[in-house]
C-alpha positions, 0 to 999 in steps of 0.5 A: 101333180105334187104329192101332198104331205102332212107332217105330224110331230110335236117337235117344231124344229123337226117338222120345219126341217122336214118341210124344208127338205121335202120341198126341195123336191118339186114333186112334193108339197107340204100341205100341213103340220100337226103337233099331235094326232088330233090336229092331224085329223083336223087338218085332213078334214079340210085338206087333201093329203096323200102321205102322212109322216107320223111321229109315234110318240106325241101328246094327246093322241099318239101316232099309232092311234092316229094312224088307225083313225086316219086309215079308217077314214081315209084308206087311200092315204099312206101313213109312214111312222117316223120316230127315233124309238126303234122298238119292235112293239112300236114298229108292229103296232104302227104297221098293224094299224095300217102304216105303210112303213116305218122310218127313223128320224136320223134318215138322210134328206135324200132317203126321206124324199125317196120314202115319201115317193115310194110310200105314195107309189104303194111300197112298204117302207122298212129300213133293213134294221127295222125289217130285221126287227120285225122278222125277229119279232115274228120268229121269236115266238114261243117254241110251244106255238111253233111245235103245235102248228108244225105238228098239226099241219105238217108245215115246213119251217118257213111255213110255220114262220109265215103261218104265225105271221098270218095269225098275228095279222101281217099282210102279204106285203109286210111278210114279204118285206120282213122276211125279204121274200118276193110277193109271189113267193109269199103268195105261194107259201100262203097257198100251201098253208091254205091247202094244209089247213084245209082253208079257202081263204085267209080268215079260215086259215087264221081260225084253223091256226088259232084252234091249235094254239 
């Protein structure tokens, strides 16, 4: 069965080029092209979609808002943010609203095909320089916040880092990708955070962290 892909971007030449590239692979079918988020949602009401390649900057409804709405209505659909604008705020917004990853538009043909397949398989798609941006955005919080959390719970440096990422809403997979940790290692750190905060689950840990910030 082919992976059904929807392309959402207001640049027609780009979407046509992506369609041509993706359909060189016999396992991928482009089932729709949208010029904005509204059109993407309209197409999805009528057409089954597995993966959406979503531009961040579009008129009418941008990619971040569209991603949020798609994930709320079609939680199994994978959305990969696709843009030329490698700004950490956009990266974090797209991922925190449910995107499976983030790609820059200068990606090679082979890499875009691999990214669609990997997203469909459930992987987080983060090129190295983007993963570094996310890690930097998470790490570069104020020293005051880091000191407060560390003093309150006796966290190690890595636990402080991960605790603040939990507080910001990162999933285990996003933390692993950003910090280049195995998911098992990430789970171990989070278990230690639960223990040190006296928490039974993620929500309780976040509340405990929030209380000291």
